N, C-alpha and C positions, 0 to 999 in steps of 0.2 A: 273566083278564085278555088283552085284545089290544091293538094299539096300528096303527091306521092314519095312517102317514104320508100327508098332505097337503100340496101346493107351490099356493101362491096367485101368479099371477104380472098384472101390470098396474097393481097398487094404486097405486105410482109415477105414475102418469099421471092415476089419480083423485084422488089426493089426493099431488101433492109434497110432497119434503122444503119444511116452510116455509109449505105453503099453508095456507088454513084455510077454505077450501071447496069442497066435495066436487065434481068437476068428471065428465058423462057418460065412460067409458070401457070399453073393453073389458078384461074380468078374466077370467081363468080360472084353472080347479081343476083342477090334474088328483091323483089319487089314485093310492099307490102300494100294493102285494101287502102283506097283513097280516103282522104280525112277534107273533112267539107267543113271549113270555119264557118263558123256564124260573122257573116260581114255586116249584119245590121248593129251588132255589140261592139264595140270599141273600147272597152274599158278594163281593168287590170283583171279582171276575175275570167274575162273573156280570153286574156293574152295567156293567163296561167292556166287554163282549162286547157288551151291548143298546143303548150306548150308540154306540158305534162301528157296529151296524147301520144306526140311526136316520138318523145324520149320512149313512152311504156310500145309503140308500133317499133323502133329502130331496137329497144331489148329483145323484143318477142322475134324477128328479123334474125337476129344473131343468135339466140337459140337454138332456130330450128335444126334438126336434123336431119343428116341426107342419106337417104338409103339408100343401098345395090337395086337395081331393077332385075329383071329376068333377065336381059341382055346384057348386064355386066354392068353396064352404065351406072352412073347415081344420078339419082332423080331426085327432087324435093318431093315428100307426098304431104308435107304439113302446110302446105298453102292451103 
C-alpha cells in the first residue's frame, strides 16, 4: 500500500463556510511524493512515524508558493 498526499486549495472560495451554492473558483490540487509505509511493522511506533510523515507532507504542500511563469500562467516550481 502506498500513500499519495494531496492538498486541495481554493475550495473556500468555491463554497465559503455557511454557503449553500457552489460558485466558480480556481481550485488547485497539489500532490506530494509517495509515502511507503513499513507494512512489516504494525506497532505504535510505526503508526506514529507514518502519521508524522503524512502531516509533514501536508504542511509542505500547503506552504508551497506558486510563481508566475513566462506565459502568464501560474505554475508550481517547488515540487
